[in-house]
N, C-alpha and C positions, 0 to 999 in steps of 0.2 A: 211580935217585936217591929215597930217602928224605927228600925236604927236607923242614925244617922246620914250613914253611908247610903241606905236605899234611897231616902228623904235627896238627898244633894244630887242622886241620878235624876231622882223626879221631876226636880227643880231644875236642874239642868236642860231634862227635853220638854217642861214645859214651857220653857225661857225663852231658850235658847237655838230650839229644832223646830220654830214654829215653820219653815220651809218644808219638814217633811210630816207635817200634821193635815191628813190627804182627805179630811171626811168628807172637804164637799163638793170633793170629784164624783159626778155620776156615776161613775164605771167602779168606783171602789163600794158605792152604795147595797142596799140589800134589794135581791129584785121579788115583785111583791108573785109574781106566778109562782115561784120555788119557798115562799114563806115556810112551807110544812113538808121540806123535801124530806126530811129524815123520816116524817111521818108516813109519807106514803110509798119510799121505796120500804119500809119495815111493812107496811099491810100487802102492797102487790108492785113486786119488778118491774112486771108489764108497763103499769101505773106513771113510776117514775122514769123508764126508759122516754114513754112518753110526752111526759113532762119537758124532760129536758129536751127533746128534738122541737118541742112547739118553742122555746127557748131563742133553739136556733133557725125555726123557721121565721122567728120576728126581726133576723139580720136582712131579708129580702129588701125590703124597704128602704134601709140605708145603702145598701147594695145599689140598689140601683140609681139612687141618687148619686151616690158616689163614682160610680161608672159615666154616667151623666157631666159629670163636673168637668168645666174646662181645664181644673187642676190636674186631673187626670190623664187628659189629652197632652196637658205641658209632659209631665211627666213620662209617659209613654216616650214622648216626643226625644226629649233628653237620654232617656235610653240609646233610644235608634241614633241618634246625634254624635254619640260615644262610640257604638259598636262603627258607626262608620265611619270614624276620623279614627280609628281602631286604637279610641282611649276604650275607659274599663267602668266599670256597674261595681258599685261594692253599698253593698245593704250591711247597717249594722242594726244590731238591737242588743239586748244584756235577758238572760232568764230563759223564758219563752218566747220572745222575739229575738235572741240571739240564736236560738236554735234551731228559727224561724228562719233568721236569717243564711244560718249554712244546708239550709235542706235547700232554697231557694238554688242555691250555687251549684249545692250536687244534682239537683235536676238541671240546671244548665248543661251544666258538663255530662249529664247523663244523656239531653238529646245529641248534645256531638258526637258523643259513643255511639249512639244510633247510625245517626248519619254515616259515620266512617264504615259502620261494620254493611247497614243495608245498603250507602246511597254512596259508595266512593266517589262518583264524579260529581255531585252537589257537593262532598264532603270538603274534594280539592277544591272547590272555589271559595268558602268560606274556615279552609282551616284554621286561617290567621283569628280568629277571633272564638279560637274554641278554648282561650283561657283568661278570656275578656269580661267575665263575669267574678268577684270574689264577695269575699264577705268576713267582717268581725264583730264579734262578739265578745262581751265584755270582759276580760280574765282568760281570753284566746279557748280555742278549742278544748282543753282540759275542764272547762266552765258548762263542756256540752251534756257531763257527767256527774261531777260533781259541783257543786254551788261555790264560790269560793265567797268568801261571807267580807262583808261592807266594802268589794270593788265598785259597786255602781253608785256608792256616793260620794265619788270622788272624778270632778271634770279631766282633771288631767290624764288620769287613766284613759279615757275616750279621745283624749287628745293625743298623748303616746304609741294608741295603736295607729293610727291615722299617720302620725309620722313615722310608724313602723312599716306600715302598706302603701308606703311614699305615694298618697293622694294626692294626684297635680289639674292645672287644669283643664278644662277637656273630659276631665272624671264626672261620673255622676253616682253621688251618694243618697240613697233611701234608707231614712236612718226611723226605727219603727218602734217607738214606745206608747200604750197603750193610752198611759196618764198624760202622756205630754210634759213629762216632767223627770224623767231619770235622770240624773246627773251627769252618768258617763256617757250614755247617749247623747246630752243635750254637748258635751264635749264633741264628742265625734264630728258634729252639727257645726260647730263652733269654727273647727280648726280644719274641717273640710272647704269649709268656705273662704274662710281667709286664705286657703291654699288655693282658690280660685275655680273650684269645685261646682258644678251646680247641684244644692243639696234639695231635697225634698224630705219634707218630716210628715210618717203616716199617725195621726192619734187619734183615739178613738170618745173623745170629747168635744164639745165644740171651744176652739182655742181662744174662745174672752175667757173661759170661764179659771181655768192654770195662768194665763196672762195677765189676769186682774188681783191674782193677790199668792205668785210664785215670783221672783225675781228673775230667775236664772231661765224662768217658760218666757215670760217679757223679751227676755234679752234675745233668744234665741229666735223666736218669733217676730220679730220686728227687723232681724239683721236683713239685708237688703239682698241678698242672694240667696236666700232660704221660702220657700214654697212652705206652706204648712195643710196639707190637706186634712181638713179636719173631718171625721165620719162619727158623730155620737151614735153607741149605739145602746147605750142605759146600763144598768147593772148587770153585772155577769148570771149564772144562773147558781154559781155556787158562790157566795160573797166574795170581790174581792180576787176571785181565782182569772185573771183576764187569758190564762192560756188554753182557757176555753173559746166564747164565742168573740171577744175583743180580737185574737191572735185567728181564730176562725175567718174573719172579715178580713183583715192586713194581709194575711195570707191568697184571700180570692183576689183584691186588690193590688197587689205587689207581684203577684205571679199572674194575673191577667196583664197589664204594664209589656213585664218582660217580654211574654209572649206575643203582643203586639209589634215590639220591638223587634223581636226574632222574625216574626213574618214578613216585617217591613226589610228587612237587610235582604233575606232571603231571594225576595220575590225580584230585588236589584238585585243582587250578585246572580241571579240564575234564571230571568225572567220573567216575563209573566204566566206562562205553561208548566206547574210545579207538581211533581206527582203526588198523587195523595199520601203515602209513606213519608214525605216531607217534610208537612203542614199538618194533615189530617184536616180538622173541620174549623180552622182558622177562616175568618175571624169567626166567635164564638160570642151567642148572647150569653153572656156567665151569670148574670142574675137569674135568666130562668132556668139556667143548666145547674145552679144548685140550687134551684125550688126542687128540681127532677132529681136531685140527690136524695134531698130530704124526705121529699114521697115516696122513694124506693126505699128510705130507711123506718119510714114510718110502716111502710105493709107488717102486716098481722104477724105470716111468717118470719119476717126480720125482727121484729121486737122480741120473737119468741125464741130467737136465736141470741141473739141480744141477753137478754134474762135469762137465758138458762146458762148461758157462760158464767152470767155475773154470779149465778149459785153456786156455780162448783167454783171458783175462783174464793168466794165468799166459804165453802165447806174446807176449802186445804188451809186458809188462813188461821180458822176454827178452830183445826189440830193443830197449830205451829208447825203447818206447812211451806215449802214453798216452792213458787211456778218460774220457771226455767222458759221464756219466749225465745223461737229459733225462725229467722226470719233471712230473706236475702236481700230483695231488691227494697224491699221497706222495713230494713232495720232502720234506718236512720228515724221515719216514723216513729216507729214504738217507742227504741231509744227516747226520742221525747218524751214522750207521754210518761213510762216508767221513770224517768230522771225526775221528772217534777212531783213524782207521786212523795217523794221524801221529803222537802220540804214543805209542801201543800199539806200532808197528813201526817208530819211529824215519824215519820218511819224510818227504819234503819237504810243511808247511803249505801250503794253500790261498793263493795268490797272489793280492796285489790288484792292479787293474789298468794303477796308475801305478808297480810294481815292475816295474823290467828286472834285477834283478842278482839274485835268489833264483830258487832251482830252480822249475821248474813243478810244482807236485804230479802224482803220477802218477795220480789221478781228481780231478774237480772233477763240481758236480751244476749242470747247469742248467735253466728252468723254460722252454721253448720260446714258450710263448702271449703273456709279458709282457717290456715292458722291466724291469731292475734293479731298480726302487725299486718299481714295483707288483709285481715278482717279490714280494718279499721284504714286503709287506703279504700278499700272497697265501699266502705261508710262515705268518705268524701269523695273520691274519685279524685285525688291528690294527695299528700302528703299533708300529716298533721300542721298545722300550724299552732304553735304554743308558745307560752312566755318564756321567756328565759332571765328574767331582769335577776339582778344581783342586787346588795343590800346598799351598794350607792346609786341605783338609780331610784330604788325607794326615797334614799335620803334626797336626791337632786330632783325629783318630783315632790317635796315636800309630803309624802303620807307615811313617814317613819312610822305611825301609829298603827299601821298593819304588820307590821316586821318584828310588835312586839315579842312575841309567841313565836317568831323565827321568821325567814322566808320563807312564802307559801312554796311549796312544791307542787308548781304545774306547768311543770314543760313535756315536752315529747314524753321521756324516758317517764313519766311517771302514768302517762295517758296508758301507755301500752302495758301496764300492769293491771288495766282492768280488762282480764282474757274474754272479751269477746266472740273470741275464737274458735272453732271446731273443738280445741284440747276439753279433754278430760275433764273435768268436777266434781270428782268424787262426795266435797261439802254440801254440794246442793240436791244429791241424791242421797245423802246421807240421815234427813227426817226419813220418820216412818212412811208422813207423808208427802209425796213430790210428784209433779207434771212437766212433761214437754211441753209446749203448746207452740204448734205451729201457727203461724198469720202469714196468709200475702194472697196475694190475687189471683193462685191457683192453688191446685194440691202440691202437697211434699214431694221432693224428689228421692232418691235415694239415699243421698248424704245424711236425709233427717229420719228415713226409716231405717238407717242402721244404728243413729245414735242415738234414738229414742231410748233402743236397747237399755240399756244403764238407767232409765228412769221406773218408777213402780206403775206410773201413768202414764200416756203420753192422747193429747188430740189435737184435729187440725180446726183451724178457724180461715172459711175462704170469704173475702167480701168482693166480689167479682160475677161475673158472666158465668162461667163453670166451676163446680164444687157442690155438687149433690152429694158427691158422696162424701163429706166434710163433715165432720161431730156436728160442726156450727158454720150451717151458708147461712152468707146475707147474701143474697142475690142484687147483684148491682152492676147494671150495662153503661159503664162512664163512656161518656163523649173524648174520644183521644184529643189532646194538646201538646202540642212540643215539650211539657216542661209536666207531660202526666197531671196534670194539678187536680183535677176534680177524682183522681183515683186516689190522691196524696190526703186530698181533702175527705175523700170516703173513711179512710183508715182513721185519721184523726178522730173525727165526729164518734167514730164508733168504739173507739181510745177513749176517747174524753168521757163518753156516756159509761165505758166499760168498770174506767178507774174511779169515777166519783160514785155511779152507782154503788161499786162495793165496799168503799170507804163510808157509805153512807149506811149501808147492810152490818157495816163492824162497827158504827155506832162513834166513830171518828167525824162526824157532819151534827151539828145542831142545830135544829131548823133551815138556814140555808146559810148558815157560818159556820167555816171549817175552825173549829176549836182547836184543833190539832195542828198549830201551826209553829213552824220555826221558825227561829229569828236569823236573818242574816243579815240584815241591814235597817237603818231606818225608819224605811217605809214600812218593813213588817212591823217593829218596835210601834208606830203608830197603829197599823192594822190590828195588831195585837190589844193595845188598848181599847179601841172603839169597840172586839170582841166582847171584850169582859165588861165594859160601861154598858152592851146592851144587853148582856144575859145575866146580869145582877143590878142593873135599874144605878148604877152610878154616874155621878157626871164624871168627864174627862180627867180633868186632873186629881180626882180620887183614884178611879181605874189605874192611873200610871203608877201612883205612889204603891199602887198593890202591887201590880206587874214588878216593880223594882223589888220591890220585899220579898216577892215570890222567888224570882233568881238569883235574889242571894241564898236561900234555902233553897232552891235547887242545887245551885253550884259548895254547900254544905254538904247538905244529907242523899239527896237522891244520884249518884254516882255510884256505879257497879262495876263489877270484872269487865261487863260486854261495852262498854262504854256507851251504854243507853241511856239517854237524856231523857226527862219529864218536859213534856209542853207544857209551855208558861201559861199561856192561855187554858188550858182545860186546867191546869193545876192550880193558878187562882181561882179560878171558877168551882173550883169543888173545896176549895181551902175556905171561902169565902161563904160560902152554900153551908157547909159543916159547921161554920162558926155562929151561922143566924138558928142551928138546930132545924 
């Protein structure tokens, strides 16, 4: 039944939210190389893995162009200038790019920790720079592990986070958004520019495309204090999932610029003769090194290891089992991928320790060395940076709709309720089928060997030079660099493939569309509409109406005691196809 409420909501989205109709952006489209991803993975996991790596390989051309672009040079020089003046570099992002921003900050901090431990004489000369890189994630650090609904739709939230970060003249802001239109990120851009910072905006579409149709993008791009580095990379392997190729490209480009700035300031402070363990292989041919990475992962032995692991994880999920990853150095990388699985594939999100109602997340991440509070500090290499906004703050910013259901609980105390430390977690060991999975660049230590005894199964995956004794070994002799950039990229590519391949095997992907998509902002509402339109052969407006009808039905009929929600796109597609007979 087409209720008046659903019709009114659909009409409002069609007429009044045109700035969030994003199907014209290439990065939101369907990649022709992966149009049969679901069938490919169903027939051969190895072929599916190879297909995803082929799409990653296609980034090489745009990487080369971006690295030789004068705007890349300007960005690296601006970062160096901020360091030399004892100012700050701040990365800003939302969702996948927010997690990337946090990772870049942590990698920078980890480099200085390396200097302090292994090169104390050098560290003395640069210790004042150890806090010079920071990050802003829309929704604060809490959003690293749980999506904060609809925050990205408000530019004032980005502006407020810049104000709280006290960005000033001489600082450099690197804002990262694949689509070039994320409202909260553009808010950080405009506020930082207004405060006199050097602002760079990394996007993965030609800047003329969003600027021609989206007023917020046009306004930011035309700001004289903003340099837009557009890096058009085409459609994602999984349609619209910018956590994949777009964020890989942005991670390499932003990381390369930061490493160039580090190299410059270290040489300036220490002299021309710098020990290898300080700067390793800088400068690096980043595009060629990325080619080597993809080639390494494309070896038959690597593809077989990745495919075998996908088969293992699929078998556990099909038996209603749970996977608990364990990591140390790469916990943030694994946390990033596993958190993204919830909104991308409509899986239960990570559960707080005092939540006895919600479903367990299919996967979780823990550090076997430290209790939770210390594990979080080890992850960030600083204290958590969460938002503590009160009712009056939301009213002052004019975003009171966000607190209709109550003030979002996204402070540090709530973050600590996600027990990522070594504490026992009997609930994750309760199902008959469960597994502890170590992932790292080396074999696990005693801590994991002790903790795995609580699980029915345990396996190790090593992505690195030495790990022949691992259950799943993916050999990669990565080039060392200050941020360990290519080690992080190796981890990212492998995890992206594992999560996408496993979900394709679990029928969470149709063609190359993520039908099991959650809705947590206006951009995702639009994406859901386009998926329905594509899968059911409907005009956009008709698909929009059908989505809002489904949302009413889901709210009314499909709640259960575990708070499991139905996927709006999948529900709508099934309903429409059933009605057609």
